[in-house]
Structure formats: C-alpha cells, structure tokens
NUPAVEX-527610 format. One record per residue (C-alpha): residue number from 1; residue in one letter; chain; x, y, z. Coordinates in steps of 0.1 Angstrom, whole numbers, plus 2048, in hexadecimal, padded with zeros to 3 digits. Last residue first. Example, Ala and Ser with C-alpha at 12.3 -4.5 7.8 and 13.67 -1.06 7.14 Angstrom:
% residues 2
2_S_A_889_7F5_847
1_A_A_87B_7D3_84E
% end
This chain:
% residues 596
596_X_A_8A2_73A_8D5
595_X_A_881_72F_8C6
594_X_A_87B_70F_8D8
593_X_A_889_71D_8F8
592_X_A_86B_735_8F9
591_X_A_853_718_8F9
590_X_A_864_707_917
589_X_A_868_72A_929
588_X_A_843_733_928
587_X_A_83F_736_94E
586_X_A_860_749_94D
585_X_A_850_76A_945
584_X_A_84C_779_922
583_X_A_865_794_91B
582_X_A_863_7BA_91D
581_X_A_877_7D9_914
580_X_A_892_7C9_8FF
579_X_A_8A9_7E1_8EE
578_X_A_8B6_7D5_8CD
577_X_A_8D8_7D8_8BD
576_X_A_8DB_7CE_898
575_X_A_8E0_7A9_891
574_X_A_901_79B_884
573_X_A_91E_7AA_872
572_X_A_914_79E_84F
571_X_A_8F0_7AA_855
570_X_A_8E2_79E_833
569_X_A_8D3_7C0_82B
568_X_A_8F3_7D3_832
567_X_A_8F3_7EA_850
566_X_A_8EE_80F_857
565_X_A_8C8_812_852
564_X_A_8C0_7FB_86F
563_X_A_8D8_80B_888
562_X_A_8CB_82E_880
561_X_A_8A7_822_887
560_X_A_8B1_819_8AA
559_X_A_8A1_7F9_8B6
558_X_A_883_7F2_8CD
557_X_A_875_7D9_8E5
556_X_A_85A_7BF_8EB
555_X_A_85D_79A_8F0
554_X_A_847_77B_8F3
553_X_A_827_788_8E4
552_X_A_80D_76D_8E0
551_X_A_812_749_8EA
550_X_A_806_735_8CC
549_X_A_80E_74E_8B1
548_X_A_830_755_8C1
547_X_A_834_77B_8BE
546_X_A_853_790_8BF
545_X_A_84A_7B4_8C2
544_X_A_85B_7D4_8B5
543_X_A_85D_7F9_8BC
542_X_A_86F_80F_8A4
541_X_A_888_82A_8B1
540_X_A_893_84E_8AA
539_X_A_873_85E_8B8
538_X_A_85E_87C_8B0
537_X_A_850_871_88E
536_X_A_846_84F_89C
535_X_A_858_832_88A
534_X_A_840_818_87C
533_X_A_83A_7F9_891
532_X_A_84F_7D9_88F
531_X_A_844_7B5_88D
530_X_A_858_795_891
529_X_A_841_777_88E
528_X_A_848_754_899
527_X_A_834_736_88D
526_X_A_83C_713_899
525_X_A_84C_71C_8BB
524_X_A_82D_715_8CF
523_X_A_815_6FF_8BB
522_X_A_800_70F_8A0
521_X_A_7DB_70D_8A5
520_X_A_7CD_713_882
519_X_A_7AD_727_885
518_X_A_7B2_739_8A6
517_X_A_7D7_73D_89C
516_X_A_7CC_74F_87C
515_X_A_7B6_768_88E
514_X_A_7D1_76D_8A9
513_X_A_7EB_774_88E
512_X_A_7D4_78C_87C
511_X_A_7CC_7A0_89C
510_X_A_7F1_7A0_8A6
509_X_A_7FB_7B3_887
508_X_A_7F7_7A9_862
507_X_A_7E1_7C5_855
506_X_A_7F2_7DE_86D
505_X_A_812_7D7_85A
504_X_A_806_7EB_83C
503_X_A_81A_7E5_81D
502_X_A_7FB_7E7_807
501_X_A_7EB_7C6_810
500_X_A_7CB_7B5_804
499_X_A_7B9_793_802
498_X_A_7B8_78B_827
497_X_A_7CC_76A_82A
496_X_A_7DE_769_808
495_X_A_7E8_78D_80B
494_X_A_7F6_786_82E
493_X_A_814_775_81E
492_X_A_81F_792_808
491_X_A_820_7AD_823
490_X_A_82C_793_83C
489_X_A_84D_78B_829
488_X_A_852_766_830
487_X_A_86D_752_841
486_X_A_86C_72C_840
485_X_A_883_71C_85A
484_X_A_8A2_708_856
483_X_A_8BB_725_854
482_X_A_8A9_733_874
481_X_A_8BA_719_88A
480_X_A_8C2_732_8A5
479_X_A_89E_741_8A5
478_X_A_89A_75F_8BC
477_X_A_8B9_773_8B5
476_X_A_8BB_76C_890
475_X_A_896_774_88D
474_X_A_89A_795_8A0
473_X_A_8B7_7A0_889
472_X_A_8A2_797_86B
471_X_A_888_7AF_877
470_X_A_8A0_7CB_87E
469_X_A_8B1_7C8_85C
468_X_A_88F_7C6_84B
467_X_A_882_7E5_85B
466_X_A_89C_7FB_848
465_X_A_894_7EE_826
464_X_A_8AB_7D7_811
463_X_A_8A3_7BA_828
462_X_A_87E_7BC_81C
461_X_A_889_7B6_7F8
460_X_A_89D_798_804
459_X_A_87D_78C_815
458_X_A_86B_790_7F4
457_X_A_885_77C_7E1
456_X_A_87F_760_7F9
455_X_A_85E_75A_7E9
454_X_A_86E_754_7C7
453_X_A_888_73E_7D7
452_X_A_86C_728_7E5
451_X_A_859_726_7C5
450_X_A_878_71D_7B1
449_X_A_881_702_7CB
448_X_A_85E_6F3_7CA
447_X_A_85D_6F2_7A4
446_X_A_844_70B_796
445_X_A_826_6FD_783
444_X_A_80C_718_78B
443_X_A_7FF_703_7A8
442_X_A_822_703_7B7
441_X_A_821_729_7B5
440_X_A_800_72A_7C8
439_X_A_80F_712_7E1
438_X_A_82B_72A_7E9
437_X_A_812_746_7EA
436_X_A_7FE_734_806
435_X_A_7DD_729_7F8
434_X_A_7BF_73E_7ED
433_X_A_79A_745_7F4
432_X_A_79C_73E_819
431_X_A_77B_731_825
430_X_A_78C_719_83D
429_X_A_7B0_71C_848
428_X_A_7C2_6FB_842
427_X_A_7DA_70C_829
426_X_A_7EA_71E_846
425_X_A_7F6_6FD_854
424_X_A_80F_6FB_836
423_X_A_824_715_847
422_X_A_82D_6FC_862
421_X_A_842_6E5_84D
420_X_A_864_6F0_85C
419_X_A_85E_70A_877
418_X_A_84E_729_869
417_X_A_85C_74D_86A
416_X_A_846_76B_861
415_X_A_856_78C_85A
414_X_A_846_7AD_864
413_X_A_841_7D1_85A
412_X_A_832_7F2_867
411_X_A_83D_80B_84E
410_X_A_856_828_84B
409_X_A_862_822_828
408_X_A_851_842_81D
407_X_A_840_832_7FF
406_X_A_81E_83F_80B
405_X_A_820_84E_82E
404_X_A_7FE_85F_82D
403_X_A_7F5_856_851
402_X_A_7D4_849_843
401_X_A_7EA_830_82F
400_X_A_803_829_84C
399_X_A_7E7_81A_860
398_X_A_7DD_82D_87F
397_X_A_7DF_825_8A5
396_X_A_801_815_8A7
395_X_A_80F_832_893
394_X_A_80A_84A_8B0
393_X_A_81B_86B_8A7
392_X_A_81C_865_882
391_X_A_7FA_855_881
390_X_A_7EB_871_896
389_X_A_7F8_88C_87E
388_X_A_7EE_879_85E
387_X_A_7CC_870_86E
386_X_A_7C2_893_877
385_X_A_7D0_8A6_859
384_X_A_7B1_8A1_843
383_X_A_79A_8AB_85F
382_X_A_7AF_8CA_867
381_X_A_7B0_8D4_843
380_X_A_78A_8D0_83F
379_X_A_783_8E4_85F
378_X_A_79B_900_856
377_X_A_78C_903_833
376_X_A_769_903_842
375_X_A_773_91E_85B
374_X_A_781_932_83F
373_X_A_75E_932_82F
372_X_A_752_930_80B
371_X_A_773_923_7FE
370_X_A_786_93C_7E9
369_X_A_7A4_93E_800
368_X_A_7B1_91B_7F5
367_X_A_7AF_927_7D1
366_X_A_793_91D_7BA
365_X_A_789_93F_7AD
364_X_A_79A_93E_78B
363_X_A_7BC_947_797
362_X_A_7BC_929_7AD
361_X_A_7B9_913_78F
360_X_A_79B_8FD_787
359_X_A_7A3_8E8_768
358_X_A_7C8_8EC_76C
357_X_A_7CB_8E6_792
356_X_A_7AE_8CE_798
355_X_A_7AC_8BB_777
354_X_A_7D1_8B9_770
353_X_A_7DA_8AD_793
352_X_A_7BC_896_794
351_X_A_7C9_885_774
350_X_A_7EB_87D_783
349_X_A_7DA_873_7A3
348_X_A_7C4_85A_790
347_X_A_7E2_84B_77F
346_X_A_7F4_847_7A0
345_X_A_7D6_836_7B1
344_X_A_7D1_81F_793
343_X_A_7F5_814_794
342_X_A_7F5_80B_7B9
341_X_A_80B_7EC_7B2
340_X_A_80D_7DC_7D5
339_X_A_832_7DB_7CE
338_X_A_83D_7F9_7BA
337_X_A_838_7F7_794
336_X_A_855_80F_78D
335_X_A_842_820_770
334_X_A_825_829_786
333_X_A_83C_83C_79D
332_X_A_84A_84F_780
331_X_A_827_857_773
330_X_A_81E_865_795
329_X_A_83D_87C_796
328_X_A_838_886_771
327_X_A_815_891_77A
326_X_A_821_8A3_799
325_X_A_83C_8B6_786
324_X_A_825_8BF_768
323_X_A_80B_8CD_781
322_X_A_825_8E2_792
321_X_A_831_8F0_770
320_X_A_80D_8F7_766
319_X_A_807_90A_786
318_X_A_826_91F_782
317_X_A_81B_927_75F
316_X_A_7F8_931_769
315_X_A_803_947_786
314_X_A_7EA_945_7A3
313_X_A_7FF_92D_7B8
312_X_A_7F1_924_7DB
311_X_A_7E8_8FF_7D9
310_X_A_7FF_8F7_7BC
309_X_A_81E_906_7CD
308_X_A_816_8F3_7ED
307_X_A_812_8D3_7DA
306_X_A_834_8D9_7C8
305_X_A_848_8DF_7E8
304_X_A_841_8C0_7FD
303_X_A_83D_8A4_7E4
302_X_A_859_8B0_7CD
301_X_A_871_8B6_7E9
300_X_A_86B_893_7F8
299_X_A_86E_880_7D8
298_X_A_885_88C_7BD
297_X_A_899_8A0_7D6
296_X_A_897_88A_7F5
295_X_A_896_867_7E6
294_X_A_8A7_86D_7C4
293_X_A_8C3_880_7D6
292_X_A_8C7_864_7F1
291_X_A_8C7_84A_7D5
290_X_A_8E2_85D_7C3
289_X_A_8F7_860_7E3
288_X_A_8F5_83A_7E6
287_X_A_8DD_824_7F9
286_X_A_8EC_806_80B
285_X_A_8F6_7EB_7F3
284_X_A_91B_7E8_7FE
283_X_A_932_7CE_7EE
282_X_A_91D_7C8_7CF
281_X_A_919_7E5_7C7
280_X_A_92B_801_7D9
279_X_A_912_81B_7E6
278_X_A_8F2_80F_7D5
277_X_A_8DD_825_7BE
276_X_A_8F8_823_7A4
275_X_A_8F1_7FE_7A0
274_X_A_8CF_806_791
273_X_A_8DE_81F_77A
272_X_A_8F8_805_76E
271_X_A_8DD_7EB_769
270_X_A_8CC_801_74E
269_X_A_8AA_7F6_744
268_X_A_896_80C_75D
267_X_A_872_809_751
266_X_A_86E_7E7_760
265_X_A_874_7F6_783
264_X_A_87F_7DD_79D
263_X_A_8A2_7ED_7A1
262_X_A_892_80F_7A4
261_X_A_87C_803_7C1
260_X_A_899_7F1_7D1
259_X_A_8AE_811_7D0
258_X_A_892_82A_7DB
257_X_A_885_81A_7FB
256_X_A_8A5_81C_80F
255_X_A_8A6_842_80B
254_X_A_883_842_81A
253_X_A_88C_834_83C
252_X_A_8A3_84F_84C
251_X_A_887_868_852
250_X_A_87A_885_83D
249_X_A_865_86E_827
248_X_A_846_872_83C
247_X_A_845_897_833
246_X_A_841_88F_80F
245_X_A_826_875_813
244_X_A_812_88C_82A
243_X_A_818_8A9_812
242_X_A_80B_896_7F4
241_X_A_7EC_889_806
240_X_A_7E7_8AC_815
239_X_A_7E8_8BB_7F2
238_X_A_7CF_8A2_7E4
237_X_A_7B6_8A9_800
236_X_A_7BB_8CF_7FF
235_X_A_7B4_8CF_7DA
234_X_A_795_8B9_7DF
233_X_A_789_8D3_7F8
232_X_A_78E_8EE_7DF
231_X_A_77A_8DB_7C5
230_X_A_75E_8D3_7DD
229_X_A_75D_8F7_7EA
228_X_A_757_903_7C7
227_X_A_73B_8E9_7C1
226_X_A_727_8EB_7E1
225_X_A_733_8D1_7FB
224_X_A_71F_8B4_80A
223_X_A_720_895_7F4
222_X_A_73E_89C_7DE
221_X_A_753_8A7_7FC
220_X_A_749_887_80E
219_X_A_753_872_7EF
218_X_A_775_883_7EF
217_X_A_77A_87D_815
216_X_A_773_858_80F
215_X_A_78B_857_7F2
214_X_A_7AC_85E_803
213_X_A_7AC_84C_825
212_X_A_793_834_816
211_X_A_7AC_824_7FF
210_X_A_793_808_7F5
209_X_A_7AC_7EE_801
208_X_A_7B1_803_821
207_X_A_78C_803_82A
206_X_A_787_7DF_820
205_X_A_7A5_7D3_835
204_X_A_799_7E8_853
203_X_A_77C_7D0_857
202_X_A_75D_7D8_86C
201_X_A_765_7FC_870
200_X_A_76F_7FF_84C
199_X_A_74F_7EF_83F
198_X_A_73B_807_854
197_X_A_750_826_849
196_X_A_74F_81E_824
195_X_A_72A_814_828
194_X_A_722_837_835
193_X_A_734_848_818
192_X_A_726_830_7FE
191_X_A_703_836_80B
190_X_A_705_85C_80B
189_X_A_714_85F_7E8
188_X_A_6F3_859_7D5
187_X_A_6E3_877_7E8
186_X_A_6FF_88E_7DB
185_X_A_6F4_888_7B7
184_X_A_713_884_7A2
183_X_A_719_8A6_792
182_X_A_70B_8B8_774
181_X_A_711_8AF_750
180_X_A_704_8CF_740
179_X_A_71E_8E9_74B
178_X_A_71B_90A_739
177_X_A_716_91F_758
176_X_A_734_910_76A
175_X_A_738_921_78C
174_X_A_714_92C_790
173_X_A_708_90D_77F
172_X_A_71B_8F7_798
171_X_A_70E_90A_7B6
170_X_A_6EA_908_7A8
169_X_A_6ED_8E2_7A4
168_X_A_6EC_8CC_786
167_X_A_6E7_8A6_789
166_X_A_6FB_88C_777
165_X_A_6EF_86A_76A
164_X_A_6F2_84B_780
163_X_A_70D_831_777
162_X_A_728_83A_791
161_X_A_710_841_7AD
160_X_A_6FF_820_7A7
159_X_A_720_80E_7A5
158_X_A_72C_81D_7C6
157_X_A_70B_813_7D6
156_X_A_70F_7EF_7C9
155_X_A_733_7EC_7D6
154_X_A_729_7F7_7F8
153_X_A_70B_7E0_7F8
152_X_A_723_7C3_7F1
151_X_A_738_7CD_80E
150_X_A_71C_7D2_827
149_X_A_70C_7B2_81C
148_X_A_72D_79F_820
147_X_A_731_7AD_843
146_X_A_70E_7A2_84C
145_X_A_715_77F_83F
144_X_A_732_77E_857
143_X_A_757_783_853
142_X_A_769_773_870
141_X_A_781_787_888
140_X_A_769_78F_8A4
139_X_A_75D_7B0_8B3
138_X_A_751_7CD_89E
137_X_A_731_7D5_8B0
136_X_A_73F_7F1_8C5
135_X_A_761_801_8BC
134_X_A_779_7FB_8D8
133_X_A_78E_7E1_8C6
132_X_A_799_7F9_8AA
131_X_A_7A0_7F0_885
130_X_A_78B_7D0_882
129_X_A_79B_7B4_86F
128_X_A_785_79A_85D
127_X_A_792_778_853
126_X_A_77C_764_83B
125_X_A_75C_752_847
124_X_A_744_763_830
123_X_A_752_76C_80D
122_X_A_74B_78E_7FD
121_X_A_76B_79E_80D
120_X_A_781_781_804
119_X_A_77C_77B_7DF
118_X_A_771_7A0_7DE
117_X_A_795_7AB_7E5
116_X_A_7AE_791_7DA
115_X_A_7B5_78E_7B5
114_X_A_7D2_77C_7A4
113_X_A_7C5_759_7AD
112_X_A_7DF_74A_7AA
111_X_A_7FD_762_7AD
110_X_A_7F2_77D_7C5
109_X_A_812_78A_7D6
108_X_A_80E_7AE_7CC
107_X_A_823_7AB_7AD
106_X_A_810_78C_7A5
105_X_A_7EE_79C_7A1
104_X_A_7DB_7B8_7B3
103_X_A_7E5_7CD_7D1
102_X_A_7D6_7EC_7C0
101_X_A_7BB_7E9_7A6
100_X_A_7A7_7C8_7A2
99_X_A_79D_7C4_7C7
98_X_A_778_7CB_7C6
97_X_A_77D_7E9_7DE
96_X_A_799_7F7_7C8
95_X_A_784_7F3_7A9
94_X_A_767_805_7B9
93_X_A_77C_821_7C8
92_X_A_78C_827_7A6
91_X_A_76A_829_795
90_X_A_75D_841_7AF
89_X_A_77B_858_7AA
88_X_A_776_856_785
87_X_A_752_85F_78A
86_X_A_75A_87E_79E
85_X_A_773_88B_784
84_X_A_75B_883_768
83_X_A_740_896_77B
82_X_A_757_8B4_77E
81_X_A_75D_8B6_758
80_X_A_781_8C2_753
79_X_A_78E_8A4_73F
78_X_A_76C_89F_72D
77_X_A_76A_8AF_70B
76_X_A_78F_8B5_705
75_X_A_795_890_70A
74_X_A_781_887_6EA
73_X_A_782_861_6EA
72_X_A_768_85F_706
71_X_A_74E_871_6F2
70_X_A_744_87D_70A
69_X_A_737_891_727
68_X_A_714_883_728
67_X_A_718_877_74B
66_X_A_713_852_749
65_X_A_727_84E_728
64_X_A_743_865_734
63_X_A_74A_853_755
62_X_A_745_830_748
61_X_A_75B_835_72A
60_X_A_775_847_73E
59_X_A_776_82C_758
58_X_A_778_80F_73F
57_X_A_793_820_72B
56_X_A_7A8_829_74A
55_X_A_7A2_80C_761
54_X_A_79A_7EE_74D
53_X_A_7AC_7F5_72D
52_X_A_7CB_80B_736
51_X_A_7D0_7FF_75A
50_X_A_7C9_7DB_753
49_X_A_7DF_7DB_733
48_X_A_7FC_7EB_747
47_X_A_7F8_7D0_762
46_X_A_7F8_7B4_748
45_X_A_817_7C4_737
44_X_A_829_7C4_758
43_X_A_823_79F_75B
42_X_A_82F_799_737
41_X_A_84F_7AC_741
40_X_A_85A_78E_754
39_X_A_860_796_779
38_X_A_884_797_784
37_X_A_879_7A2_7A7
36_X_A_892_7BE_7A5
35_X_A_8AD_7B8_78A
34_X_A_8CD_7C8_795
33_X_A_8C7_7D0_7BA
32_X_A_8B0_7B2_7BC
31_X_A_8CD_79B_7B3
30_X_A_8E2_7AA_7CF
29_X_A_8C5_7A5_7E7
28_X_A_8C0_781_7DC
27_X_A_8E5_777_7E1
26_X_A_8E8_789_802
25_X_A_8C7_77B_80F
24_X_A_8D1_758_805
23_X_A_8F3_75C_817
22_X_A_8E3_769_836
21_X_A_8CA_74C_836
20_X_A_8E5_732_836
19_X_A_8E7_71E_816
18_X_A_8D2_6FE_812
17_X_A_8B8_711_7FD
16_X_A_8D2_718_7E3
15_X_A_8DB_6F4_7DD
14_X_A_8C3_6E6_7C3
13_X_A_8B9_709_7B6
12_X_A_8DD_710_7AD
11_X_A_8DB_736_7AC
10_X_A_8D9_751_791
9_X_A_8BB_763_79F
8_X_A_89E_761_786
7_X_A_89C_77C_76C
6_X_A_879_775_75E
5_X_A_870_765_73D
4_X_A_850_76F_72B
3_X_A_85B_790_71D
2_X_A_880_78B_724
1_X_A_897_796_73F
% end
C-alpha cells in the first residue's frame, strides 16, 4: 500500500462482477482480512491533519484565547483549567453538529462531497427522521424552515458559549482560590441544552450526530451544578460511558468486530499479525483465540475494571496507572481508524481522562462520595443509566449510541438490495446534497467496475460481522437471482440520504425507507431491505424484518445469534436457520413472487 495508491483487491475487474455473489464476498472478505479497505495512506494523513490542526490546535487556541488560560503552546498553563475543559467539550459538540468531526470523509462513505452534517441539516426539503412517533409536533419526514432555524440557532448558541469570556463563581473560588479564568456562564448554556433537545425531537439524526447521549448531560452539568458537583458528575458520566461499552461486549458479537478492525488499521503494518486474528487464514476467517483475547481482555476487561478503579481509587499511583490504561485504550482505537472515524471523540476522551482523574483526583475531595448530597449522586447515576438499561432491554426503543454499545458489534444493521438499474432512482430525490456513493466515485474519475467493486468491499466487511451472515441469509432466501442485483451496506448508503451515520440501524429503519419511497416510488420488488434489530441483553436471538419499499414489511422473524457467529462470512453451506413469525398475506402474492 502506497501513500497515494490503495491496495485494491487483486481481481480481474472485467470479469469479477460476473461471479456469483458468494464468490465475490469470499474474495473481498479475504482481501479485507489482510488489507482492510486498502485505503491509500494519503487519506489517513488527511484525517490526522484534520484532527491535529482543526480539532486539537483550533480547539485549544479558541479555548485558551477566550478564557485567558494561555498561552496555548504552554500545556502546563491550561490542561487542568475547568473552563478549558468546558470549552473543549463545546468545541467538540460544535464540530460534530456541523459534520466535520465523526462520520466525515471517505472512510465514512462520503467521497464527494466529504462533508454531510450541515449540508443536510441546514437545507429545507431534506429528509428528517423523528425518534418517536408519539411526540407531539414532530410529524412528517421533510425538513422545514423551522427545523433549519432550530439547527442554525443551536450552532450559534454553541458558538456564543464557546467564545464568551469566563465567569467566576463562589463555589469555584472556594475549591480553587487562585483560579482567574472562571467557568462558562451557566446562562449561556441554557439555550444550547434546550435546542439540543428540540432539534433531537424533530430529527434524531442531528441529536446522534452531535453525540447528544454524552455531551448533552455534560452541558447540563455545566449549567446547573456547583463546581465540585460538576466535576464529580462528569466523572460519573465518563465512567458510565465506559462501563456501558464494556458490559455490551459480554455477548458473542464483539469478538467478530476485532479482526476486521485490526485488518483495517493503517498502524498495523504486519500482515502476519492481521492473519493471526483469524482461525486458519484463508480457509477459516472466524475469529481466532488471539482475537478473543484482544476483545475480552484488551477490550471488555479494560472498559469494565479500569473505570471502576478510577472512580473509587484514592491512591495516586493507582489512579495514574488507570489513567494511562484508558488514554492508551482511546489512542489505540484512534489508530485503527474505525469506520465512522470517531477520532475527535476518542481524543477528547483521552484528554478528559487526564483532566478529571489527574487534575481533580478523588483523594483531593473529588471522589464520588464528596458530592454535596448522596441523593444528588443517586439521581445523576440513575439518569445516566436510564437509556443504557432501557436500550439493552428494549433495543427497538433506543439507539445503540444512548445505549452505550460503542464498538460492541451488537448493532441494528441492514443490507439494501436493488433490482438491476433501480438504485439510480435514488438520485431523483429532490433537495439531496449528494448522489449515490457509486455515482460519487464515478464523478471522481473511477471506472464503473472499480467503483462497484469498491462499494462491494463494504458488504464484504458487513459479512465479517455476526449480523452480516444473517442478513445475507435472508437475501439468498428472498431473491433467487441475487447475483444480478445491486447489494449495498445500509450504514454507508444512508449517509448520502441523511448526511450522517455511526453504525446505527435506527437511522435507516422503516422510517427512512418510507420517506424515500414517498419521494421515489419504487415498484414492488425493486428495492428489498433486510433489517435486523440489536440483540436484547436477556435473549439469545435477533429479530429481523424483510421490507419491500413499495409494500412494507413482508416478513418478520428471528435467528439465533450463535448460528450467525459460527459460520464463514460467505456462507459456503448456505443460509443460517431463521424462524419466521409472520408473513404478508396472499393478497400481495404477485409482488412477493417477484422477490422469491
């Protein structure tokens, strides 16, 4: 792999697309195991430059210059200043909300243009997805001028709070008598908090893009809590984020996440180590013992034990060791450039770990038992745990992000299948800022065969995860001539329709399909979606739907997770077993026959 030249799959581009889909998936999955997406290192360099210059340097310069905590080049002057911490959180929210942080660029399926976010959220007429149907005044799926005003005002209030000078408080001076920078004025945070909620109730995409499940509580703490309570609440927040992510990895899914993530890491130059994460490459690319160790010792154990240690430890050296572990953990994730590329989030969490637990240690009066009231501690902990608990019990009600299942592999997922030529109809959607990703690649000068194989690498990536085996099984069952159809990974594909995705299948569920169908009008049998919900914590199954965009749901059922994780990505022995719980009645038989 060169700086400008990627490692494209070694196939005959003129004949590869004529092969059966199983053969294509096998070839591309084996290539992924050794080279990942094969992205040129120039692309990774662009991301590194964005993080270093725009995010880190830009954020520190703004935070220090507007708070009097500089100079920015002297880290010792500002790393433990509370207002710098607050402003770096605000800076991160602003960039995420605009769309130039996570889920940005070609690694997130944005080729041309590379930015979604504001291009969609500030444009009337684009698709809007409400989170819950029963919330009043949120009906419809079209972004209105009112929605745009809410969103732009949200950005403006974040900017105002970010740029305004600090304000000292008695609680701050009592804790830090020598502090002269103050804190962000609480009154300036009221509007961003309210608009966070209003924008999110109108469009869940904005809320998730701005990572509201993590940053909204932080802004609320900044706005209403006295200084010491604010710091302790922030510790509870980051620990619950870590614990939620760690606990979610207890199931069978996460081991399947590690090998393709390591394979895609530009910081892992040794092909032999990548292959070692698979049982018997190239004959068996299920996860190896090494992958299981990395997943559940290097991942699960770290995220469960270390946060608890940090929350309760009063020994300085134990705290420093825990901080070092979590900083390395986040830097490692950053180095792998995971799909959706949440680099800024990981860098911020590495800094927050140092700021909260080294700058304000439990031994210095900032322990969990030092909050002003135990009832307040209990209320904050309960509030932070509400959505993670609900989301793991009823994943249909809560996105996997508020459920705190980052990187767990237990995601709602989908594959889209288009009859020959039908995918092009998506390009007729009005007010859409970008074309289908296949057409974006054509516009960049890619040959059609190269563009198509590039897109098929994403479905090979999906096949290497547990859900992919079940989803492909459904497609083989419902579409006999699937080899002729166009199959797309929904996480990537929906990016061009709504401007954001972070591996959350709730952003491309029935609501998005209906919104697109209302604008395009696919014929029965032209666009088939196989969609699966996350696995609830108390069940061994995942529930699926087969959806014809023109007809609605045509089948529901479930599969055993154990069956999905125990087969090769390309399903050499055929589809995994499914249990059908409902099928569309015979009145739709002519259309159903078209997909069987």
